[in-house]
C-alpha positions as CSV (number, residue, x, y, z in Angstrom):
1,M,-5.1,26.8,-173.2
2,E,-2.5,24.6,-174.8
3,R,-1.4,27.4,-176.9
4,F,-1.2,29.8,-172.9
5,C,0.5,26.7,-171.5
6,K,3.1,26.4,-174.6
7,T,3.8,30.9,-174.5
8,L,4.4,30.8,-171.0
9,L,6.6,27.7,-170.4
10,G,8.7,29.5,-173.7
11,E,8.5,32.6,-171.8
12,W,10.0,31.1,-168.5
13,C,12.4,28.6,-170.0
14,R,14.3,31.2,-171.9
15,S,14.5,33.4,-169.0
16,L,15.7,30.2,-167.1
17,M,19.1,29.3,-170.4
18,K,20.1,33.0,-169.9
19,L,20.6,32.3,-166.2
20,Q,22.5,29.0,-166.8
21,V,26.0,29.2,-166.0
22,K,28.2,28.3,-169.6
23,G,32.0,28.9,-169.6
24,S,33.0,28.5,-165.9
25,S,35.1,24.7,-166.5
26,H,33.9,24.5,-163.1
27,P,32.3,21.1,-162.5
28,R,30.5,22.5,-159.5
29,L,29.1,25.2,-161.2
30,E,28.7,24.7,-165.3
31,G,25.4,23.7,-166.1
32,A,23.6,25.8,-162.9
33,I,20.7,28.1,-163.0
34,L,21.9,31.6,-161.0
35,C,19.2,33.0,-158.9
36,P,18.9,37.0,-159.0
37,A,16.8,37.0,-155.9
38,C,18.8,35.0,-154.0
39,G,22.8,35.6,-155.0
40,K,23.0,31.9,-155.3
41,I,22.4,28.1,-156.7
42,H,19.2,26.9,-156.0
43,G,19.9,22.5,-155.2
44,R,16.7,21.9,-156.9
45,C,17.3,24.0,-160.6
46,V,18.2,20.3,-161.5
47,E,14.9,19.8,-162.6
48,A,14.5,22.5,-164.8
49,M,16.1,19.5,-166.9
50,Y,12.7,18.2,-167.9
51,P,11.0,21.9,-169.0
52,F,14.1,22.0,-171.1
53,L,13.5,18.9,-172.9
54,R,10.0,19.7,-173.7
55,M,11.2,22.7,-175.4
56,A,13.0,20.8,-177.6
57,K,10.2,18.6,-178.6
58,E,7.8,22.4,-180.1
59,E,7.0,21.7,-183.4
60,E,6.8,25.2,-184.0
61,Y,10.5,25.0,-184.6
62,Q,10.6,23.7,-187.3
63,A,8.8,26.3,-189.0
64,R,12.0,28.6,-188.1
65,P,15.6,29.0,-190.0
66,G,18.0,27.7,-187.1
67,W,15.5,25.0,-185.7
68,Q,18.1,22.4,-185.1
69,K,20.6,24.0,-183.6
70,R,18.1,25.2,-181.2
71,R,16.8,22.1,-179.8
72,E,20.4,21.2,-179.2
73,E,21.1,24.2,-177.5
74,W,17.8,22.6,-175.2
75,I,18.9,19.4,-174.6
76,E,22.7,20.9,-174.3
77,G,21.0,22.8,-171.4
78,A,19.5,19.3,-169.8
79,K,22.2,17.1,-170.1
80,A,24.8,20.3,-168.1
81,L,21.9,20.3,-165.1
82,F,22.7,16.7,-165.0
83,S,26.2,16.7,-164.4
84,W,26.0,19.5,-162.6
85,A,23.9,17.5,-159.8
86,E,25.9,14.6,-160.1
87,H,29.4,17.3,-159.6
88,T,27.5,18.8,-156.4
89,V,24.4,17.8,-155.3
90,S,24.1,13.9,-156.2
91,L,25.4,11.5,-153.3
92,E,26.3,7.4,-153.4
93,D,23.7,6.3,-152.1
94,G,21.0,7.7,-154.6
95,S,20.1,10.8,-153.0
96,L,20.1,14.3,-153.7
97,L,20.7,17.3,-151.1
98,N,18.1,20.0,-151.3
99,D,21.1,22.6,-151.4
100,I,24.9,22.5,-152.0
101,D,24.5,23.6,-147.7
102,S,21.9,21.4,-146.4
103,Q,22.0,18.2,-145.0
104,W,18.3,17.6,-146.4
105,T,18.5,14.9,-149.0
106,G,13.8,14.1,-148.7
107,I,13.6,16.5,-152.4
108,T,15.1,12.6,-154.3
109,V,11.3,12.1,-154.9
110,F,10.8,15.4,-156.8
111,Y,14.5,14.9,-158.6
112,T,13.3,11.2,-159.3
113,I,9.8,12.2,-161.0
114,Q,11.0,14.4,-162.8
115,L,13.9,12.7,-164.0
116,S,11.6,10.1,-165.0
117,D,9.2,12.2,-166.8
118,C,12.4,13.0,-169.1
119,L,13.2,9.3,-169.9
120,R,9.8,9.2,-170.4
121,F,8.7,12.0,-172.6
122,G,12.1,13.3,-173.7
123,S,13.9,9.6,-174.8
124,S,13.7,10.3,-178.3
125,L,16.1,13.2,-178.3
126,L,18.7,11.9,-175.7
127,D,21.8,9.7,-177.8
128,Q,22.2,6.0,-176.6
129,E,24.7,7.2,-173.8
130,T,22.4,9.9,-172.4
131,K,20.4,7.3,-171.7
132,T,21.9,4.8,-170.1
133,S,23.6,7.4,-167.8
134,W,20.6,9.1,-167.0
135,T,18.8,5.5,-166.2
136,R,21.5,4.2,-163.8
137,R,21.1,7.2,-162.0
138,L,17.5,6.8,-161.7
139,E,17.6,3.4,-160.5
140,R,20.1,4.2,-157.7
141,A,16.7,7.3,-156.6
142,A,14.2,4.1,-156.6
143,E,16.4,2.2,-154.3
144,F,17.4,5.4,-152.0
145,L,13.5,6.1,-152.0
146,Y,12.2,2.5,-151.9
147,N,14.6,2.0,-148.8
148,T,14.4,5.0,-146.8
149,H,12.4,6.0,-143.5
150,I,12.7,9.7,-143.5
151,L,9.8,10.3,-145.8
152,M,7.5,8.8,-143.5
153,E,8.4,10.6,-140.7
154,N,8.2,14.1,-142.7
155,N,5.4,16.3,-144.0
156,I,3.0,14.4,-146.2
157,N,3.7,15.8,-149.2
158,Y,6.9,13.5,-149.1
159,P,5.1,10.0,-149.0
160,I,2.5,10.9,-151.5
161,S,4.8,12.5,-153.7
162,N,6.9,9.0,-153.1
163,A,4.2,6.8,-154.7
164,L,4.4,8.6,-158.0
165,A,7.8,8.3,-157.6
166,L,8.1,4.9,-156.7
167,Y,5.4,3.9,-159.6
168,Q,7.3,5.6,-162.1
169,C,10.7,4.2,-161.3
170,G,8.6,0.1,-161.3
171,E,7.7,1.0,-165.0
172,I,10.2,2.7,-166.4
173,L,12.8,-0.4,-164.8
174,G,10.0,-2.7,-164.9
175,N,10.1,-3.8,-161.2
176,G,7.2,-4.8,-159.5
177,R,8.4,-4.2,-156.0
178,Y,8.6,-0.7,-156.6
179,K,5.3,-0.8,-157.9
180,K,3.8,-2.7,-155.0
181,K,5.5,0.0,-152.3
182,A,3.8,2.9,-154.7
183,G,0.4,1.3,-154.2
184,E,1.2,0.9,-150.0
185,L,2.0,4.9,-149.9
186,A,-0.7,6.0,-152.1
187,R,-3.2,4.6,-149.4
188,L,-2.5,6.0,-147.2
189,A,-4.2,8.9,-148.4
190,G,-7.0,7.6,-146.7
191,S,-5.5,8.4,-143.2
192,V,-4.9,12.0,-143.9
193,L,-8.4,13.8,-144.6
194,T,-10.5,15.2,-142.8
195,E,-14.3,14.8,-142.8
196,N,-14.6,17.7,-144.8
197,G,-11.8,16.3,-147.4
198,L,-9.0,18.4,-146.2
199,V,-5.2,16.9,-146.3
200,F,-3.6,16.8,-142.6
201,G,0.1,16.3,-142.2
202,E,1.7,19.1,-143.0
203,G,3.6,20.3,-139.7
204,G,4.6,17.9,-137.4
205,S,3.0,14.6,-136.7
206,R,-0.2,13.4,-138.5
207,L,-1.6,11.6,-135.2
208,Q,-1.7,14.5,-132.7
209,K,-4.0,17.4,-132.7
210,S,-3.4,20.7,-131.5
211,R,-5.4,22.2,-128.5
212,Q,-7.9,23.2,-130.4
213,G,-8.8,19.5,-132.0
214,C,-7.0,21.4,-135.3
215,R,-4.6,18.3,-137.6
216,P,-1.8,20.5,-139.5
217,V,-3.1,21.8,-142.6
218,D,-1.8,23.6,-145.3
219,I,-4.3,24.4,-148.5
220,G,-0.8,25.2,-150.6
221,Y,1.4,22.1,-150.7
222,N,-1.8,20.3,-150.8
223,I,-2.9,21.3,-154.1
224,E,0.5,22.3,-155.7
225,E,2.1,19.1,-154.8
226,T,0.0,16.3,-152.4
227,L,-2.9,15.9,-154.2
228,P,-1.2,16.4,-157.9
229,S,0.9,13.3,-157.0
230,L,-1.6,11.2,-155.4
231,S,-3.8,12.1,-159.1
232,L,-0.7,11.1,-161.5
233,Y,-0.2,8.4,-159.8
234,A,-4.0,7.2,-160.0
235,W,-4.2,8.5,-163.8
236,E,-1.4,6.5,-164.6
237,S,-1.6,3.1,-162.3
238,G,-5.4,3.0,-163.1
239,D,-6.5,2.4,-159.3
240,N,-9.8,3.4,-159.0
241,Q,-9.9,3.4,-154.9
242,V,-7.4,5.9,-154.9
243,W,-8.7,8.1,-157.4
244,E,-12.1,8.3,-155.6
245,L,-9.6,9.8,-152.6
246,A,-7.6,12.3,-154.8
247,E,-11.1,13.4,-156.4
248,K,-12.9,14.0,-153.5
249,S,-10.0,15.6,-152.4
250,L,-9.2,17.6,-155.1
251,L,-13.1,18.9,-154.9
252,A,-12.9,20.0,-151.4
253,H,-9.9,22.1,-151.8
254,L,-11.5,23.8,-155.1
255,E,-13.0,26.0,-152.0
256,F,-10.2,27.4,-151.7
257,I,-9.4,28.4,-154.8
258,L,-10.4,32.6,-155.3
259,E,-12.0,34.1,-158.6
260,D,-9.1,35.7,-159.6
261,G,-7.2,32.1,-159.6
262,G,-5.4,33.0,-156.1
263,I,-5.2,30.0,-153.4
264,N,-7.0,31.0,-150.1
265,N,-3.4,29.8,-147.0
266,S,-3.8,32.7,-145.3
267,F,-4.2,30.0,-142.1
268,G,-1.7,27.3,-143.8
269,T,0.7,25.9,-141.2
270,R,3.1,26.0,-143.9
271,N,2.2,30.2,-144.9
272,Y,5.7,31.1,-144.2
273,K,5.7,29.7,-148.3
274,W,2.7,31.0,-149.2
275,S,3.1,32.8,-152.3
276,Y,-0.7,33.6,-153.6
277,W,-0.3,31.2,-156.8
278,G,0.4,28.7,-154.5
279,S,3.8,27.9,-152.4
280,R,6.8,28.9,-153.4
281,T,8.6,25.4,-153.6
282,C,5.8,23.4,-155.1
283,D,4.9,22.7,-158.7
284,G,1.3,24.2,-159.2
285,I,-2.4,22.7,-159.7
286,G,-2.7,22.3,-163.2
287,L,-1.7,18.9,-163.6
288,G,-3.7,17.4,-160.6
289,Y,-6.8,19.1,-161.5
290,L,-7.2,18.8,-164.9
291,L,-6.4,15.2,-164.5
292,A,-9.5,15.0,-162.0
293,A,-11.4,16.7,-164.9
294,K,-10.6,14.1,-167.9
295,R,-12.0,12.1,-165.1
296,L,-15.3,13.8,-164.7
297,K,-18.8,13.6,-166.5
298,R,-19.5,17.0,-168.7
299,G,-20.9,19.3,-166.6
300,Q,-20.9,22.1,-163.6
301,K,-17.9,20.1,-162.1
302,Q,-15.8,19.9,-164.5
303,L,-15.7,23.4,-166.0
304,E,-15.8,24.8,-162.7
305,I,-12.5,23.0,-162.1
306,E,-10.9,24.3,-166.1
307,R,-11.5,27.4,-164.7
308,A,-9.8,27.2,-161.3
309,V,-7.3,26.5,-164.0
310,W,-7.5,28.1,-166.3
311,K,-7.8,31.9,-163.6
312,N,-4.6,30.1,-161.8
313,L,-2.9,30.2,-165.0
314,E,-3.4,33.2,-165.9
315,L,-2.4,34.6,-162.2
316,L,0.7,33.2,-163.1
317,K,1.1,35.1,-166.1
318,A,0.3,38.2,-163.8
319,C,2.9,37.8,-161.7
320,T,5.3,37.2,-164.1
321,Q,8.0,39.9,-164.4
322,D,11.3,40.2,-166.9
323,G,10.6,36.5,-167.6
324,L,10.4,34.4,-164.1
325,L,7.3,33.8,-161.6
326,S,7.7,36.1,-158.7
327,G,6.6,35.6,-155.5
328,G,3.3,37.6,-155.6
329,P,1.8,40.1,-157.5
330,H,3.5,42.9,-156.2
331,Y,6.4,41.5,-156.3
332,R,7.2,44.6,-159.1
333,F,5.7,47.3,-157.0
334,A,8.1,46.9,-154.3
335,G,11.1,46.2,-156.1
336,Q,11.4,42.6,-155.4
337,P,13.3,40.1,-157.7
338,S,12.1,37.3,-159.0
339,C,13.6,33.7,-157.4
340,V,14.0,31.2,-159.9
341,H,12.9,28.3,-157.6
342,H,9.0,29.2,-159.0
343,T,10.1,29.1,-162.0
344,F,11.8,26.1,-162.6
345,T,9.3,24.3,-160.7
346,H,6.3,25.4,-161.8
347,A,7.7,24.9,-165.2
348,K,8.1,21.3,-164.9
349,V,3.7,21.2,-164.8
350,L,3.0,23.1,-168.0
351,A,5.6,20.9,-169.2
352,G,2.9,18.0,-167.9
353,I,0.0,19.1,-168.9
354,L,1.5,19.7,-172.4
355,D,2.7,16.1,-172.7
356,R,-0.1,14.9,-171.4
357,E,-2.6,16.9,-174.1
358,L,-4.7,17.3,-170.6
359,A,-4.9,21.4,-172.7
360,K,-5.8,20.4,-175.7
361,N,-9.9,21.5,-176.2
362,T,-9.8,22.9,-172.6
363,G,-10.5,27.1,-172.0
364,P,-9.9,30.1,-172.5
365,F,-13.2,31.1,-171.4
366,L,-15.4,33.6,-172.6
367,T,-17.1,35.3,-169.2
368,D,-14.0,36.7,-167.0
369,K,-16.7,36.3,-164.3
370,R,-18.6,33.4,-162.7
371,K,-21.5,34.0,-161.9
372,E,-22.7,35.9,-159.0
373,N,-23.8,34.0,-156.1
374,P,-27.1,36.3,-154.5
375,C,-26.8,34.0,-151.5
376,F,-25.1,34.3,-147.6
377,N,-23.7,30.9,-147.2
378,S,-21.1,30.5,-143.3
379,R,-19.2,27.3,-143.0
380,W,-17.4,26.1,-140.8
381,Y,-13.9,24.0,-140.6
382,P,-13.3,22.3,-136.9
383,E,-9.8,20.7,-138.3
384,I,-8.5,24.1,-139.3
385,A,-10.8,26.1,-136.7
386,S,-12.0,28.9,-139.5
387,W,-14.7,30.6,-140.6
388,Q,-15.2,30.2,-144.8
389,I,-17.9,33.1,-145.8
390,S,-19.3,33.4,-149.3
391,A,-21.8,36.0,-149.6
392,P,-22.9,38.2,-153.3
393,S,-20.2,40.3,-153.4
394,V,-16.3,38.5,-151.1
395,S,-15.2,35.4,-149.8
396,A,-13.5,35.7,-146.7
397,T,-11.9,33.5,-143.4
398,V,-12.0,34.5,-140.4
399,T,-9.5,31.7,-138.3
400,C,-8.6,30.8,-134.7
401,Y,-6.6,28.4,-136.3
402,D,-3.7,26.7,-133.4
403,W,-1.6,24.5,-135.1
404,E,2.0,26.1,-134.6
405,Y,4.6,25.4,-137.4
406,M,6.8,27.4,-136.3
407,P,6.1,31.2,-133.6
408,G,4.5,33.7,-135.6
409,G,4.2,31.5,-138.9
410,H,0.2,32.0,-139.6
411,V,-1.9,34.3,-137.6
412,G,-4.8,33.2,-135.9
413,G,-7.3,34.8,-132.8
414,G,-9.5,35.2,-135.6
415,T,-8.8,38.0,-137.7
416,L,-10.3,38.1,-141.1
417,S,-6.8,36.7,-142.9
418,L,-8.5,37.0,-145.9
419,L,-11.5,39.5,-147.6
420,H,-11.9,39.0,-151.3
421,H,-14.0,41.4,-153.4
422,K,-15.3,39.6,-156.7
423,D,-14.5,42.8,-158.6
424,A,-11.8,44.4,-157.1
425,G,-9.7,41.2,-155.3
426,P,-8.3,41.1,-151.7
427,L,-8.6,43.9,-149.4
428,F,-7.2,42.2,-146.6
429,C,-5.1,39.5,-146.6
430,A,-2.6,38.3,-143.7
431,G,0.6,36.7,-144.6
432,M,3.2,35.7,-141.6
433,G,2.2,37.6,-137.8
434,E,6.0,37.4,-137.9
435,Y,8.3,36.7,-140.4
436,T,11.3,34.3,-139.8
437,R,13.1,32.4,-142.6
438,K,11.9,28.5,-141.4
439,E,13.7,27.7,-144.8
440,P,16.5,29.7,-145.8
441,N,17.5,28.8,-148.8
442,N,14.2,28.8,-150.1
443,M,12.5,32.0,-148.3
444,Q,13.8,35.4,-150.1
445,I,14.8,39.0,-148.1
446,P,13.4,42.0,-148.4
447,Y,14.9,44.3,-150.3
448,K,14.8,48.3,-150.0
449,V,11.5,48.0,-148.3
450,R,9.2,48.7,-145.6
451,H,8.8,44.9,-144.7
452,Q,5.8,45.0,-142.4
453,C,2.7,42.3,-141.4
454,L,-0.1,42.4,-143.4
455,A,-2.9,41.0,-140.8
456,L,-6.1,42.6,-139.6
457,R,-5.2,42.6,-136.3
458,I,-5.8,44.8,-132.8
459,E,-1.9,45.4,-131.4
460,A,-0.8,46.7,-127.7
461,E,3.4,47.0,-126.9
462,I,4.4,46.8,-123.5
463,N,7.2,47.3,-121.7
464,G,8.7,47.3,-125.3
465,V,6.5,43.4,-125.5
466,L,4.3,43.6,-128.0
467,Y,1.0,41.5,-127.5
468,S,-0.9,40.9,-130.7
469,S,-4.4,39.1,-131.4
470,V,-3.2,37.1,-134.4
471,Y,-1.3,35.3,-131.1
472,E,-4.3,34.2,-129.1
473,D,-3.9,30.9,-129.4
474,E,-7.5,30.3,-127.6
475,A,-10.1,32.2,-129.4
476,K,-13.1,31.2,-129.8
477,A,-15.7,32.4,-132.9
478,E,-19.1,32.2,-133.8
479,S,-22.2,32.7,-135.6
480,L,-24.6,35.1,-134.4
481,L,-27.0,34.6,-136.7
482,K,-28.6,31.2,-138.0
483,N,-29.8,30.8,-141.5
484,D,-30.1,34.8,-142.1
485,S,-30.3,35.3,-145.9
486,R,-29.8,39.0,-146.1
487,E,-26.2,38.3,-144.0
488,I,-23.5,36.7,-142.2
489,S,-22.4,37.8,-137.9
490,L,-19.8,36.1,-136.4
491,K,-18.2,37.9,-133.2
492,V,-14.6,36.4,-131.5
493,Q,-13.1,36.8,-128.3
494,G,-10.1,36.3,-126.6
495,Q,-7.2,38.1,-125.3
496,L,-3.6,40.1,-127.0
497,K,-0.8,38.2,-126.6
498,D,3.2,37.8,-127.0
499,I,4.5,34.9,-130.2
500,S,4.8,33.2,-127.2
501,H,1.3,32.6,-126.5
502,N,1.5,34.4,-123.4
503,P,-0.3,37.4,-122.0
504,P,1.7,40.3,-119.7
505,A,2.2,39.4,-116.2
506,G,-0.7,39.8,-114.2
507,M,-2.4,41.4,-116.8
508,E,-5.2,40.9,-118.9
509,L,-6.1,42.2,-122.4
510,P,-9.5,40.7,-123.3
511,Y,-10.7,42.2,-127.3
512,C,-13.7,41.2,-128.9
513,L,-14.2,41.2,-132.6
514,E,-17.2,41.4,-134.3
515,Y,-17.6,41.0,-138.5
516,R,-20.7,41.4,-140.4
517,F,-21.0,40.4,-143.9
518,L,-23.8,42.4,-146.3
519,K,-24.6,42.6,-149.9
520,N,-21.8,45.1,-150.5
521,Q,-20.6,45.8,-147.9
522,V,-18.4,44.8,-144.9
523,E,-18.9,45.8,-141.3
524,I,-15.9,45.2,-138.8
525,N,-15.8,46.1,-134.8
526,G,-13.6,46.2,-132.8
527,A,-13.3,47.0,-128.8
528,F,-10.6,46.5,-126.4
529,P,-9.1,48.0,-123.0
530,L,-5.6,48.7,-124.9
531,G,-3.7,49.1,-128.5
532,K,-5.5,50.0,-132.0
533,L,-6.7,48.2,-134.7
534,I,-4.2,47.9,-137.3
535,C,-5.6,47.5,-141.0
536,P,-3.3,47.0,-143.8
537,I,-5.0,47.4,-147.0
538,I,-4.0,46.1,-150.1
539,S,-3.5,48.1,-152.4
540,H,-0.5,48.6,-154.8
541,Q,1.3,52.3,-155.2
542,E,-0.2,52.5,-158.4
543,E,-3.3,52.8,-156.9
544,E,-4.9,56.0,-156.5
545,L,-6.1,56.7,-153.1
546,T,-8.1,60.1,-150.8
547,F,-8.8,60.6,-147.4
548,D,-11.3,62.7,-146.4
549,E,-11.9,63.7,-142.5
550,S,-15.0,65.5,-142.9
551,A,-19.0,64.7,-141.5
552,G,-18.0,63.2,-138.9
553,Y,-15.7,60.3,-140.4
554,S,-12.9,59.3,-141.7
555,V,-12.4,57.6,-145.1
556,I,-10.8,55.9,-147.5
557,K,-11.3,56.3,-151.1
558,I,-9.3,54.0,-152.8
559,M,-9.6,53.2,-157.2
560,K,-9.6,49.7,-158.1
561,N,-9.5,47.6,-160.8
562,G,-13.4,46.9,-160.4
563,G,-14.3,50.0,-158.9
564,P,-13.8,52.3,-155.9
565,V,-13.7,51.0,-152.4
566,Y,-14.7,52.8,-149.4
567,F,-12.9,52.4,-145.8
568,K,-15.4,54.2,-143.4
569,T,-14.9,54.9,-139.7
570,R,-15.6,57.1,-136.4
571,G,-12.6,55.8,-135.0
572,K,-9.4,58.1,-134.8
573,M,-7.5,57.5,-138.2
574,E,-4.1,57.3,-139.0
575,L,-1.3,56.5,-141.6
576,P,1.5,56.3,-140.1
577,Y,3.2,56.5,-143.2
578,K,1.4,58.6,-145.1
579,T,0.4,57.1,-149.0
580,E,3.6,55.0,-149.0
581,R,2.4,51.4,-149.0
582,I,4.4,49.0,-146.9
583,F,4.7,45.2,-148.2
584,H,5.6,41.7,-147.6
585,L,7.0,38.7,-149.2
586,V,4.0,36.6,-147.9
587,P,1.5,36.4,-149.6
588,G,3.3,39.7,-151.6
589,F,1.4,42.1,-151.6
590,Q,1.5,45.6,-150.5
591,A,-1.4,47.3,-148.4
592,L,-1.9,51.2,-147.6
593,R,-1.4,50.7,-143.0
594,V,-3.7,52.4,-141.1
595,D,-4.2,52.6,-137.7
596,I,-7.8,53.1,-136.2
597,T,-7.6,53.9,-132.3
598,P,-11.3,54.3,-130.8
599,L,-12.4,57.9,-129.7
600,S,-13.1,56.6,-126.2
601,R,-12.3,53.6,-124.3
602,E,-16.1,53.2,-124.1
603,N,-16.9,53.0,-128.2
604,P,-15.9,49.8,-129.6
605,V,-13.6,50.7,-133.1
606,N,-16.4,50.7,-136.5
607,L,-14.7,50.3,-139.6
608,V,-17.1,50.0,-142.8
609,I,-16.1,48.8,-146.2
610,L,-18.3,49.3,-149.0
611,M,-17.7,47.8,-152.6
């Protein structure tokens, strides 16, 4: 794993270096990193300082001619980023702007963490003037973080990350009050864990619950930002009480890491930034989980953690195009450029893993797959109103989650938000109900592509208004079978509603969805008086497919890496765009859109998936 991290870090950093502005003579441009996807400069590109300094330390350079020159280029690149930030996004009170055109300063916490890492791990590379300048800047940031209240009033990732930032500042600057406050912030974690160990607090007030009693939970932010910060604080401070909280939650979230290293955030409050491998502006899962693995005794859980990190790293590599981490597995098939934000944040994690020597004697794993699970398991998570399904060949999520961070931000209504096959990968994978750029500086604009919702859903249009099952915020899901060893069956009931969760005036549009999970088969039944069942089947444009309407069935066969997958229905199946794929930036997949309507209103739609 260590060699893999070094190679991937080198690929990413060299690509970032090529995009760094040099020779412009303008201080608001010089040293920044240009984003080819967004056509702009992201304010947080300054965080590439730490990965650049890590590159300057790579011992392999010493075996090649001209290594001293290359090392100086990395050092100068880091110094140029610092200077750019001071001229452009740095404020007098010690804070840092999220972007040139943004007033949000909460990200000062992430800048401070990486600046601390620069001074701790890269100090030997810096001249005294630079070290003094950077240390003074750290002092200003520490005072801002110590005194500000905006982080406590925001999403939970901010106060928890601030615990790490203040502790590191206390260590470097020798200031005990920073460490004391860090400890107080870290213990906040004890009040934001559900009974199932999930962190809540990503989406408004941490004290409130939704109508269905749900908490604001986002798996992407939790395992890529909040829990890594909490773990690193506990690791550096030696706080065993916090370690126990972090370990409990990391193990709980491990259930949402998929077979291929993907992150199941199909229901998350902030999944408008979901990128399948994590979240668009977070840092990555590797550092937090590898720290936990070091604490665990050698055994199955440690191996499971290490394997999850390894598969996630492989996924990051697979999603890298032209040297930059793209926002999902199918960006290259859809012709979407890669935003640099993913790359410089995740590069920080690779640098942190290497500097702490966490990847030594870890992976790669000789077996590509976990042992097949012969059991059927289902688990209800009331805090997210979702069922998690585990069957011999698939894992799945059926969600009725009703905590709304933004209208249409994530799907609900009892949809099958994720269906993942152990060999074929994702077959259904819902992102946003409607693509809205909640954070315009951090969300791409679709480029020359048919950009559509990827959620499995029932949909009807009345008087120009769209009513959908994914907008139902009062759906009820129940298990139809208890302790059955051969299948899992769920039933969902609700009403089609618009994006504001209103049914059509003077009219009811009830629907019922039933899901059966068998050993090598999934069956979906849908009953509804009006509309159609829309099935965006995850499939990139290079996958071979056939469409057959003989023998009274409509059958689509798609050739996946793990073999063929069949989608079979007695309903009327239509491919509105033929074999052209639709695409969605969240979480970055192409799909074959399939619309199914019942042959008659007396008969429910039936879709059988054979694997």
